[in-house]
C-alpha angles and dihedrals in degrees: 000000000000119000092249091053091048091051092048091049092049091050090050091053092047094047092052094049126090090240120090115215122215127184108193135187118242092245135108111306091000109266109218120245095178135009126176119250092247089075082099085082086073093048096258135109128229088245091057087067104028092050089056095240089118123034125198091253089059091069097046112100108256091236090055099043098090091048092049091048091051091049092050090050092047093049091047092050089050090053096248111151097180131039142143 
């Protein structure tokens, strides 16, 4: 299977799953580089995120934002590049 076909198949699996995939930049408020199409389940479009009009931090509950920021910083300091 060609790389393009593998990527298309992976995206199809992701978009049909209940999980929503975000790939964010390591910048303030985590601008989104990629979000799976099934983000519509949350009432958003892919373009909302990929255009930069909404950043990942914008959808984190305000009471959780400081905790999430500290966890991102801790994971970054520990050299983790992926986490859930």
